[in-house]
N, C-alpha and C positions, 0 to 999 in steps of 0.2 A: 262529301263531307269529310272523309278521311284524308284527302288531298289538302284541306284546310288545317287540320289537326296535327298532321306530321311536321310541317314547318314550325307550328307553335311549340310542338314538343321538343323539336331540334333546338329552337332558340331558348327554350326554358333549361335545357339541359347545359347548354353552352353558357348561359349565365350562372347556373348553379356551380359549374366548374370554375368559372372565374372568381366567383365569390370565395370559393374554397381555397384557391391560390392566393388570392389577396389576403385570407385569414392567415396563411402560413407565413411566418416571419423568418428571414434568413439570419443565421447567427454563425459566427466564426470564430473557431476556438484555436489558440496556438500558445507556446511556450516561448518566452524570451530568452536571452542568453544567460539569465540568472535563474532560469528554471521556473519563473513564475508564470502561472496559466491566466491567460487572458481570454475574454470574451467580448465580442462587439458585433455591431451590425454591418461593418465593413471589414474586409480582410486586411492582413498587416500589409505594410508597403513592399515588404520582401520576406522571404522565408517560407517554410511549410506550415500550412494551417489545414483544419479539418472544417468543412462546410455542414452546418446542420439546420434541420428545419424544426422550427418550434410552432406548435398549434396551441392556440388559447384553449384552455380547458383541459389539456393533457396534464396528467400528474408529473410533478418534478421527479427527475430521477433521484435516486437514493444517493445521499453523499457517502463517499468512502469513509469507512470507519477509521478516523485519525488515531482513536485511542488503541486500536488493534495493534499488539506488537509484531514486528516483523521476525522471521526466524533469525536473522543476523542479530537483531537487537536483544532477543531472548538469549541466544547464545552468549553474546556479549555480557550480558547480565549474570548468567550462570557461571561463567569463567571468571568474572571478578569477584563473585560471591565465594567460589571455591578457593581462590587465591587468598582473600581475606581470612577464610576459616583455616587454610593451611598455615598462615603466617601468625596466626593468633596463638599457636601453640596449643598445649592441652591434648588429650587423647582422642583420636579419630578412629572410630569403628570401621572395620572392613568386613563386608558381606561375600565371602568367599564362595559359598554355595548357592547364592542367587535366591535365598529364601525371605530377603528383605529384613533379616536381623543380623546384627553384627556378629561375626564369629571370633573376632580377636581385634586387637589395636593395630593401627598402621605403624610400622617400623619407621625408623629414621631414614633408611634408604628409599622406602616408599614414598615418604613425605617430600624428599628431594625430587623424586622422579615426577610426583603430582603436581609439585610447585612449578617445575619446568613445562609440564604439559599445560597448566593453567595459564602461564604466562604466554606460551605460543598460541593458545586459543585466544587470548586477548589480542594479540597481534593480528590474528586472522578474522576475528569477528567485530572487534571494536574499531570504529572509525578513525579514532586518534591512535589506536594501538597502544596507548599508555595504561599499564597495569594500575589497579587500585593503589592507593597510598597505603604502606604498610603502617600498622599501628605503632 
């Protein structure tokens, strides 16, 4: 009796394995010369690609958070805001002792140095390197 069950179990296991493989869909991912990401059921004609298996019923991967700023874009925005503030004139408080409260006003020399620093930071962190327009 067990000699008849063993081949049947083996055949059932084999069929189950084939059904699982048939359910998995092949997917290929690559970026073109312009940096655009592509997904397809066939690999690109040439170039680097990543093969992926997709199983129906699997949850979709979380999309990257496009709204989340990158450190470079944050630094760029801060540098541009600093330059705009420095170019606007008016008193700027200086926190010399680090308690979060201004202890005095920025001098003209300090303003010049901080303006140069802001412009250098814009050159380093902003993709176009252009400073914000002065008022």
